[in-house]
C-alpha positions as CSV (number, residue, x, y, z in Angstrom):
1,X,265.8,-64.7,230.1
2,X,264.5,-63.2,226.8
3,X,266.8,-62.7,223.8
4,X,267.3,-59.1,224.8
5,X,268.2,-59.6,228.4
6,X,271.9,-59.9,229.1
7,X,274.1,-60.8,232.0
8,X,277.7,-59.4,231.8
9,X,280.6,-60.0,234.2
10,X,282.9,-57.0,234.0
11,X,286.3,-57.2,235.9
12,X,288.6,-54.2,236.5
13,X,291.3,-53.8,239.1
14,X,292.8,-50.3,238.8
15,X,291.3,-46.8,238.8
16,X,291.9,-46.3,235.0
17,X,290.3,-49.7,234.2
18,X,287.4,-48.8,236.5
19,X,286.8,-45.6,234.6
20,X,287.0,-47.2,231.2
21,X,284.7,-50.1,232.3
22,X,282.2,-47.6,233.6
23,X,282.2,-45.8,230.2
24,X,281.8,-49.2,228.5
25,X,278.8,-50.1,230.7
26,X,277.0,-46.8,229.7
27,X,277.9,-47.4,226.0
28,X,276.4,-50.9,226.1
29,X,273.2,-49.6,227.6
30,X,273.0,-46.9,225.0
31,X,273.8,-49.3,222.1
32,X,271.0,-51.6,223.1
33,X,268.3,-49.4,224.7
34,X,265.6,-52.2,224.5
35,X,267.8,-54.7,226.3
36,X,268.0,-55.3,230.1
37,X,271.5,-55.7,231.4
38,X,272.7,-57.2,234.6
39,X,276.3,-56.2,235.3
40,X,278.4,-57.7,238.1
41,X,282.0,-58.4,238.7
42,X,285.0,-56.5,240.2
43,X,283.9,-52.9,240.4
44,X,285.5,-49.7,241.5
45,X,283.6,-46.5,242.4
46,X,283.0,-45.5,238.8
47,X,281.6,-48.9,237.9
48,X,279.4,-49.1,241.0
49,X,278.0,-45.7,240.1
50,X,277.3,-47.0,236.6
51,X,275.3,-49.8,238.1
52,X,277.7,-52.7,238.3
53,X,277.1,-55.0,241.2
54,X,280.4,-55.5,243.1
55,X,281.2,-59.2,243.7
56,X,284.7,-57.8,244.5
57,X,285.6,-54.2,245.2
58,X,288.3,-53.3,242.7
59,X,289.5,-50.6,245.1
60,X,291.3,-53.3,247.1
61,X,293.1,-54.8,244.1
62,X,295.1,-51.7,242.9
63,X,298.5,-52.7,244.3
64,X,301.8,-52.0,242.6
65,X,305.2,-53.7,243.1
66,X,306.3,-57.3,243.3
67,X,306.8,-57.5,247.1
68,X,303.5,-55.7,247.7
69,X,301.5,-58.1,245.4
70,X,303.2,-61.1,247.1
71,X,302.0,-59.9,250.5
72,X,298.5,-59.4,249.2
73,X,298.3,-62.8,247.5
74,X,295.6,-64.3,249.8
75,X,293.3,-61.3,249.0
76,X,293.9,-61.9,245.2
77,X,293.2,-65.6,245.6
78,X,289.9,-64.9,247.4
79,X,288.8,-62.4,244.8
80,X,289.7,-64.9,242.0
81,X,287.6,-67.6,243.7
82,X,284.7,-65.3,244.3
83,X,284.5,-64.2,240.7
84,X,284.7,-67.8,239.4
85,X,282.0,-68.8,241.8
86,X,279.8,-65.8,240.7
87,X,280.3,-66.7,237.0
88,X,279.4,-70.4,237.6
89,X,276.2,-69.4,239.5
90,X,275.0,-66.5,237.4
91,X,276.2,-67.8,233.9
92,X,277.0,-64.5,232.2
93,X,276.5,-64.1,228.4
94,X,279.9,-62.6,228.3
95,X,282.8,-61.8,230.6
96,X,284.6,-58.5,229.8
97,X,288.0,-58.3,231.4
98,X,289.5,-54.8,231.5
99,X,293.2,-54.4,231.6
100,X,294.8,-55.7,234.9
101,X,296.7,-58.5,233.1
102,X,298.3,-60.4,236.0
103,X,294.9,-61.1,237.3
104,X,292.7,-61.1,234.3
105,X,294.7,-63.3,232.0
106,X,294.4,-66.1,234.6
107,X,290.7,-65.4,235.0
108,X,290.3,-65.5,231.2
109,X,291.7,-69.0,231.2
110,X,289.5,-70.2,234.0
111,X,286.3,-68.7,232.5
112,X,286.9,-69.9,229.0
113,X,287.5,-73.4,230.3
114,X,284.0,-73.2,231.9
115,X,282.6,-72.3,228.5
116,X,282.0,-68.6,228.9
117,X,282.6,-66.1,226.1
118,X,285.6,-63.9,227.1
119,X,286.3,-60.4,225.8
120,X,289.5,-58.6,226.8
121,X,289.2,-54.8,226.7
122,X,292.5,-52.9,226.7
123,X,295.2,-55.3,225.6
124,X,297.9,-56.3,228.1
125,X,301.2,-54.7,227.0
126,X,302.6,-58.0,225.7
127,X,304.6,-56.1,223.1
128,X,306.6,-54.7,226.0
129,X,307.1,-57.7,228.2
130,X,306.0,-61.3,228.8
131,X,305.3,-61.9,225.1
132,X,304.7,-65.6,225.8
133,X,301.3,-64.6,227.2
134,X,300.1,-64.1,223.6
135,X,299.3,-67.8,223.7
136,X,296.8,-67.2,226.5
137,X,295.1,-64.6,224.3
138,X,295.0,-67.1,221.4
139,X,293.4,-69.9,223.4
140,X,291.2,-68.2,226.0
141,X,290.0,-64.9,224.6
142,X,287.2,-64.7,222.0
143,X,287.7,-61.0,221.2
144,X,290.5,-58.7,222.1
145,X,289.7,-55.0,221.9
146,X,292.8,-52.8,221.7
147,X,293.2,-49.0,222.3
148,X,296.7,-48.5,220.9
149,X,297.1,-48.2,217.1
150,X,300.0,-50.6,216.7
151,X,298.7,-53.5,218.7
152,X,296.4,-55.2,216.2
153,X,299.3,-55.5,213.7
154,X,301.6,-56.9,216.5
155,X,299.0,-59.6,217.2
156,X,298.4,-60.3,213.5
157,X,302.1,-61.0,213.0
158,X,301.6,-63.8,215.6
159,X,298.6,-65.2,213.7
160,X,296.2,-63.8,216.4
161,X,293.4,-62.2,214.4
162,X,290.4,-62.0,216.8
163,X,291.6,-58.5,217.6
164,X,289.9,-55.1,216.9
165,X,291.4,-51.6,217.4
166,X,288.5,-49.5,218.8
167,X,290.5,-46.3,219.3
168,X,291.7,-44.8,222.5
169,X,289.0,-43.7,225.0
170,X,291.2,-40.9,226.1
171,X,290.8,-39.2,222.7
172,X,287.3,-38.1,223.6
173,X,287.6,-38.0,227.4
174,X,290.6,-35.7,227.7
175,X,289.3,-32.2,227.5
176,X,290.1,-29.1,229.7
177,X,287.1,-27.5,231.3
178,X,288.7,-24.0,231.5
179,X,290.9,-22.0,229.1
180,X,294.5,-21.3,229.8
181,X,293.7,-17.8,230.9
182,X,290.8,-18.8,233.1
183,X,292.9,-21.4,235.0
184,X,295.8,-19.0,235.5
185,X,293.5,-16.3,236.7
186,X,291.8,-18.6,239.2
187,X,295.1,-19.5,240.8
188,X,296.7,-16.0,240.3
189,X,299.4,-17.2,237.9
190,X,300.9,-14.5,235.7
191,X,299.9,-15.0,232.1
192,X,303.2,-13.6,230.8
193,X,305.5,-15.9,232.8
194,X,306.2,-19.6,232.3
195,X,304.1,-22.1,234.1
196,X,305.5,-25.6,234.7
197,X,303.3,-28.5,235.6
198,X,304.5,-31.3,237.9
199,X,302.6,-34.6,237.7
200,X,304.1,-37.1,240.2
201,X,301.7,-40.0,239.7
202,X,298.6,-41.3,241.3
203,X,299.9,-44.0,243.7
204,X,301.6,-43.4,247.0
205,X,304.8,-45.3,246.2
206,X,305.2,-43.3,242.9
207,X,304.6,-40.0,244.6
208,X,307.0,-40.7,247.4
209,X,309.8,-41.5,245.0
210,X,309.2,-39.0,242.3
211,X,307.8,-35.9,243.9
212,X,310.9,-35.0,245.9
213,X,313.0,-35.2,242.7
214,X,310.5,-32.9,240.9
215,X,310.4,-30.3,243.7
216,X,314.2,-30.2,243.8
217,X,314.2,-29.8,240.0
218,X,311.8,-26.9,240.4
219,X,314.2,-25.2,242.8
220,X,317.0,-25.5,240.2
221,X,314.8,-24.1,237.4
222,X,313.9,-21.2,239.6
223,X,317.5,-20.3,240.1
224,X,318.0,-20.1,236.4
225,X,314.6,-18.7,235.6
226,X,313.4,-16.6,238.6
227,X,310.1,-15.8,237.0
228,X,309.1,-19.5,236.7
229,X,305.8,-20.6,238.2
230,X,305.0,-24.2,239.3
231,X,301.8,-26.2,239.7
232,X,301.7,-29.7,241.2
233,X,298.7,-31.6,240.0
234,X,297.1,-34.4,242.1
235,X,294.0,-36.6,241.6
236,X,292.4,-35.6,244.9
237,X,292.9,-33.9,248.3
238,X,294.1,-37.1,249.9
239,X,297.5,-36.4,248.3
240,X,298.1,-33.2,250.2
241,X,299.9,-35.0,253.0
242,X,302.2,-36.6,250.4
243,X,303.1,-33.2,249.1
244,X,304.0,-32.0,252.7
245,X,306.1,-35.2,253.2
246,X,308.0,-34.5,249.9
247,X,308.6,-30.9,250.8
248,X,310.1,-32.0,254.1
249,X,312.5,-34.4,252.3
250,X,313.6,-31.6,250.0
251,X,314.2,-29.1,252.8
252,X,316.2,-31.7,254.8
253,X,318.6,-31.8,251.9
254,X,319.1,-28.1,252.3
255,X,317.2,-27.3,249.1
256,X,314.9,-24.3,249.0
257,X,311.4,-24.8,247.8
258,X,310.3,-22.7,244.8
259,X,308.6,-19.5,245.9
260,X,305.7,-19.9,243.4
261,X,304.4,-23.4,243.9
262,X,300.7,-24.2,243.9
263,X,299.0,-27.6,244.4
264,X,295.8,-28.3,242.6
265,X,293.5,-31.3,243.1
266,X,291.2,-33.0,240.5
267,X,292.1,-30.5,237.8
268,X,294.9,-32.3,235.9
269,X,293.6,-31.5,232.4
270,X,293.1,-27.8,233.1
271,X,296.6,-27.7,234.7
272,X,298.2,-29.3,231.6
273,X,296.3,-27.0,229.3
274,X,297.6,-23.9,231.1
275,X,301.2,-25.1,231.4
276,X,304.0,-24.3,229.0
277,X,305.9,-27.5,229.9
278,X,305.4,-30.5,232.2
279,X,307.2,-33.2,234.0
280,X,304.9,-36.2,233.8
281,X,305.1,-39.7,235.5
282,X,305.1,-42.6,233.1
283,X,301.7,-44.1,232.2
284,X,298.4,-42.9,231.0
285,X,299.2,-39.4,232.1
286,X,301.7,-39.1,229.3
287,X,299.0,-39.8,226.7
288,X,296.7,-37.3,228.3
289,X,299.4,-34.7,228.1
290,X,300.0,-35.5,224.5
291,X,296.3,-35.2,223.7
292,X,296.3,-31.7,225.3
293,X,299.5,-30.9,223.5
294,X,301.8,-29.8,226.4
295,X,305.5,-30.4,225.8
296,X,306.8,-32.8,228.5
297,X,309.5,-34.9,229.9
298,X,308.6,-38.4,231.1
299,X,309.8,-39.4,234.6
300,X,309.6,-42.6,236.6
301,X,311.2,-44.0,239.7
302,X,310.2,-47.0,241.7
303,X,311.9,-49.1,244.4
304,X,315.3,-50.4,243.4
305,X,314.1,-53.9,244.1
306,X,311.1,-53.6,241.7
307,X,313.3,-52.1,239.0
308,X,315.9,-54.8,239.4
309,X,313.3,-57.5,239.1
310,X,311.2,-56.0,236.2
311,X,313.7,-54.2,234.0
312,X,315.2,-57.4,232.4
313,X,311.7,-58.4,231.3
314,X,310.9,-55.3,229.3
315,X,311.5,-55.7,225.6
316,X,310.7,-52.3,224.1
317,X,312.9,-49.5,223.0
318,X,310.8,-46.8,224.7
319,X,309.2,-46.6,228.1
320,X,306.9,-43.7,227.3
321,X,303.6,-44.6,225.6
322,X,303.8,-41.4,223.5
323,X,307.1,-42.6,222.0
324,X,305.8,-46.1,221.4
325,X,302.8,-44.7,219.4
326,X,305.1,-42.3,217.5
327,X,307.6,-45.0,216.8
328,X,310.4,-42.6,217.7
329,X,311.7,-40.6,220.7
330,X,309.5,-37.6,220.9
331,X,309.6,-37.2,224.7
332,X,312.8,-37.5,226.8
333,X,312.6,-40.4,229.3
334,X,314.1,-40.1,232.7
335,X,313.8,-43.5,234.4
336,X,315.1,-44.7,237.8
337,X,318.7,-43.5,238.3
338,X,318.4,-41.2,235.3
339,X,315.7,-39.3,237.2
340,X,317.6,-36.5,238.9
341,X,316.7,-32.9,239.6
342,X,319.5,-31.7,237.3
343,X,318.2,-33.9,234.4
344,X,314.6,-32.7,234.9
345,X,315.5,-29.0,235.1
346,X,317.8,-29.2,232.1
347,X,315.0,-30.7,229.9
348,X,312.3,-28.4,231.2
349,X,314.4,-25.3,230.4
350,X,315.0,-26.7,227.0
351,X,311.3,-27.3,226.4
352,X,310.5,-23.7,227.4
353,X,312.5,-22.3,224.5
354,X,310.0,-21.1,221.9
355,X,311.4,-23.1,219.0
356,X,311.7,-26.4,221.0
357,X,308.3,-25.9,222.5
358,X,306.6,-25.3,219.1
359,X,308.3,-28.3,217.6
360,X,307.2,-30.7,220.3
361,X,303.6,-29.5,220.1
362,X,303.6,-30.3,216.4
363,X,305.0,-33.8,217.1
364,X,302.5,-34.4,219.9
365,X,299.7,-33.4,217.5
366,X,300.7,-36.3,215.1
367,X,300.6,-38.7,218.1
368,X,297.1,-37.5,218.9
369,X,295.9,-38.2,215.4
370,X,297.2,-41.8,215.7
371,X,294.9,-42.5,218.7
372,X,291.9,-42.3,216.5
373,X,288.7,-40.3,216.9
374,X,286.4,-40.4,219.9
375,X,283.9,-43.1,220.5
376,X,286.1,-46.0,221.6
377,X,283.6,-47.1,224.3
378,X,280.8,-47.1,221.7
379,X,282.9,-49.2,219.2
380,X,283.8,-51.6,222.0
381,X,280.2,-51.9,223.0
382,X,279.2,-52.6,219.4
383,X,281.9,-55.3,219.0
384,X,280.7,-57.0,222.3
385,X,277.1,-57.0,221.3
386,X,278.1,-58.5,217.9
387,X,279.9,-61.3,219.7
388,X,277.0,-62.2,222.0
389,X,274.5,-62.0,219.1
């Protein structure tokens, strides 16, 4: 191979990681236009489209919940073995591990022991739980690229300094395609009446637990605010059946569905931009909502077993990423047993008050500033190219 030919193993395991990894692949090619890259690893649809050869299909690895992961253990072990074998045979100049910490931290250890350079992109949330894993970062990661502004300082306090904050990729990626008026007109929403967005998550188990609570909350809101309009946002059309299932659960409880409820698919940013307030499932979606600036309440509910197992391990004051970045409680958090229709409706009605709404929009703008400017993928690509020389 010439000096300007590179082999890079890239490993993602969830849809968000797949998307960020695909952007990184494009940024690497743009940053070194005279180089020839060979990308291979664990790739989802976005990475495959960007030209990453899939040794493992990342689509199969996106599993949530302790019992579910335990049942899928043979599949994870096979994927782990296949990636180690591919690295041994193809000898990449660098292995870039994207998020997915339960899998990728173990892979970092295995690859570093074989002598490969290891970059970890999107730091595992060790500041939240499993802090002991920082030792793995210290020993087996050559360069850690973080996307949250407080993470580099957190690692520095533990004498881990091969860390670089590259900014948050969402800062540049989150942008509505249509104006508030265009979206409302397309779905025949009244511009003069409040519109409330419901974001129940992206995974089946999230949606099945959270969406019935949000629909019941919408019914309560409508009773107090008859002119309220509701829009439920989903990633794609495959979630339509889950909406129907949630509606059946609500009706079986004797609760009337709101009269003005519309489901939209693949238009989350436009939905949030058009909404006056939103109920948003914990995770990346809360950051996306903050970037757009829509006042929100954060919601989350999993299985009681998962919550029982995982809650004692969480070491942070806030669940919501927005609050963690702000360093204070900007967004109300309704988690597990606190997630009730009454609690959601009460907070949404509060957020619809003009003074409360304007205040949260100002506070979300400050959070958005902390995420850094656009260009995270480009800065990450530059750091990786600097490492491999």
